[in-house]
C-alpha angles and dihedrals in degrees: 000000000000123000118193120183126207108201137175110257124184104294096350147020129284126208110215113199102148138337106298093017105092115124118183126223132188095225129050091223091056090051093049091047090052091049091050090051091050090050091061113131094006137091126232138077144285115225117203110204129199126224091276093055094252118136109260095184141335128229110201121202134181141155094277090063093059124101124203 
């Protein structure tokens, strides 16, 4: 199961997938779109965190959500 976190980072948003894989985006929507793209063909969830580190919301994804 894959867990990707979208976190606030300085003047933008970082997408943490694994150590060394943490791109930064200016807009939260761009970061979430990138995370959804990285989640392609996997199952797991994307956790969007607020500035305190608390989970703001979760986007679940699995193989049943995919369209061919």
